[in-house]
C-alpha positions in Angstrom: -60.5 51.5 -31.8 -58.0 48.6 -32.3 -55.5 48.0 -29.5 -51.9 48.7 -30.5 -49.8 45.7 -31.5 -47.4 44.4 -28.7 -45.1 42.8 -31.3 -42.8 45.9 -31.7 -42.4 46.4 -28.0 -41.9 42.6 -27.5 -39.3 42.5 -30.3 -37.5 45.4 -28.7 -37.6 43.9 -25.2 -36.7 40.4 -26.4 -33.7 41.8 -28.3 -32.4 43.6 -25.3 -32.9 40.6 -23.0 -31.2 38.2 -25.5 -28.3 40.7 -25.9 -27.9 40.6 -22.1 -27.9 36.9 -22.1 -25.4 36.5 -24.9 -23.1 39.1 -23.3 -23.1 37.2 -20.1 -22.4 33.9 -21.9 -19.5 35.5 -24.0 -18.0 36.8 -20.7 -17.7 33.3 -19.3 -14.4 31.4 -19.6 -14.6 28.8 -22.4 -14.1 25.9 -19.9 -16.9 27.2 -17.6 -19.5 28.2 -20.2 -23.0 27.3 -19.4 -26.2 28.7 -21.0 -27.5 32.0 -19.7 -30.8 31.5 -21.3 -33.4 29.9 -19.1 -33.5 26.2 -19.8 -35.8 23.3 -18.9 -34.5 20.1 -17.2 -34.4 18.3 -20.6 -32.2 21.0 -22.1 -34.7 23.1 -24.1 -35.1 26.8 -24.0 -37.8 27.8 -21.4 -39.9 30.2 -23.5 -42.3 30.8 -20.5 -39.4 32.1 -18.4 -38.3 34.4 -21.3 -41.8 35.7 -21.7 -42.0 36.7 -17.9 -38.5 38.2 -18.2 -39.4 40.6 -20.9 -42.8 41.4 -19.3 -45.2 39.4 -21.6 -48.6 38.2 -20.1 -49.5 34.6 -20.4 -51.9 35.4 -23.3 -49.0 37.3 -25.0 -46.5 34.4 -24.5 -47.8 32.7 -27.6 -46.2 35.3 -29.8 -42.9 33.9 -29.0 -43.9 30.7 -30.7 -46.2 32.1 -33.5 -44.2 35.0 -34.8 -41.3 33.8 -36.8 -39.1 36.9 -36.2 -39.4 36.3 -32.4 -38.8 32.7 -32.7 -35.7 33.2 -34.9 -34.2 35.7 -32.4 -34.5 33.1 -29.6 -33.3 30.3 -31.7 -30.2 32.0 -32.9 -29.1 32.6 -29.2 -30.1 29.0 -28.4 -27.8 27.7 -31.2 -24.9 29.8 -29.9 -25.3 28.5 -26.3 -26.1 24.9 -27.4 -29.6 24.8 -26.0 -32.4 23.1 -27.9 -34.4 25.7 -29.7 -38.1 26.4 -29.8 -39.9 23.6 -31.7 -37.3 20.9 -30.9 -40.1 18.9 -29.1 -41.9 18.7 -32.5 -38.9 17.5 -34.4 -37.9 15.2 -31.6 -41.3 13.5 -31.5 -41.3 13.1 -35.2 -37.9 11.5 -35.0 -39.2 9.2 -32.1 -42.3 8.3 -34.2 -40.1 7.4 -37.2 -37.9 5.4 -34.9 -40.7 3.5 -33.4 -42.2 2.7 -36.9 -38.8 1.4 -37.9 -38.6 -0.7 -34.9 -42.1 -2.2 -35.6 -41.1 -2.9 -39.1 -37.9 -4.6 -38.0 -39.9 -6.6 -35.4 -42.4 -7.8 -38.0 -39.6 -8.7 -40.4 -37.8 -10.6 -37.6 -41.1 -12.6 -36.8 -41.6 -13.4 -40.5 -38.0 -14.5 -40.8 -38.3 -16.6 -37.7 -41.5 -18.1 -38.9 -40.0 -18.8 -42.4 -37.0 -20.5 -40.7 -39.2 -22.8 -38.6 -41.2 -23.8 -41.8 -37.9 -24.3 -43.7 -36.6 -26.4 -40.9 -39.8 -28.5 -41.0 -39.5 -28.9 -44.7 -35.8 -29.9 -44.4 -36.6 -32.6 -41.7 -39.3 -34.0 -44.0 -36.8 -34.1 -47.0 -34.3 -35.9 -44.7 -36.9 -38.5 -43.6 -37.8 -39.1 -47.3 -34.0 -39.4 -48.2 -33.7 -42.1 -45.4 -36.6 -44.0 -46.4 -35.4 -43.9 -50.1 -32.0 -45.0 -49.0 -33.4 -48.0 -47.2 -35.5 -48.9 -50.3 -32.5 -48.4 -52.5 -30.4 -50.8 -50.5 -33.2 -53.4 -50.6 -33.5 -53.0 -54.3 -29.7 -53.3 -54.9 -29.6 -56.4 -52.7 -32.5 -57.9 -54.6 -30.7 -57.0 -57.9 -27.4 -58.6 -56.7 -29.3 -61.9 -55.9 -31.0 -61.8 -59.3 -27.6 -61.3 -61.0 -26.2 -64.2 -59.0 -29.1 -66.4 -60.2 -28.6 -65.3 -63.8 -24.9 -66.1 -63.6 -25.6 -69.5 -62.1 -28.1 -70.3 -64.8 -25.4 -69.2 -67.5 -22.8 -71.3 -65.7 -25.2 -74.2 -65.7 -25.6 -74.4 -62.0 -28.9 -73.3 -60.9 -29.7 -73.0 -57.3 -33.1 -71.8 -56.1 -33.0 -69.1 -53.7 -36.1 -68.6 -51.5 -36.8 -65.0 -50.9 
């Protein structure tokens, strides 16, 4: 013969326990309100303490996580008392993972940008060196051009002077 389900009794006991916790919370003055639900050090609801308070065994404690109707009851009271609900670790770890992935992407992008800047700086220096060399060549060509024009003018004027280069 199958054992009777513990869910109906757990639901009734949980509802009674949560009503007591919420009544105690509502009775507090607004400036002194603090959660009446059991809370872990990091601000999350302590499901194990709730399970003990309503008389569930360690094996039955899993129903508070697995059964949506029980989880929703607890999470509603958590919301009213500003306590992190059941499953907040899962969403928090997913958010942490997304943040880490974003940081890795940004780090890679930063490294790539830094490498590109170094390469661009090297290319700029090479271009500047080439401009300096070409400027020197241009000055020499202009000076030679000026000397040749002077020679041509001298020949046209009838005075030719040999210029040794």
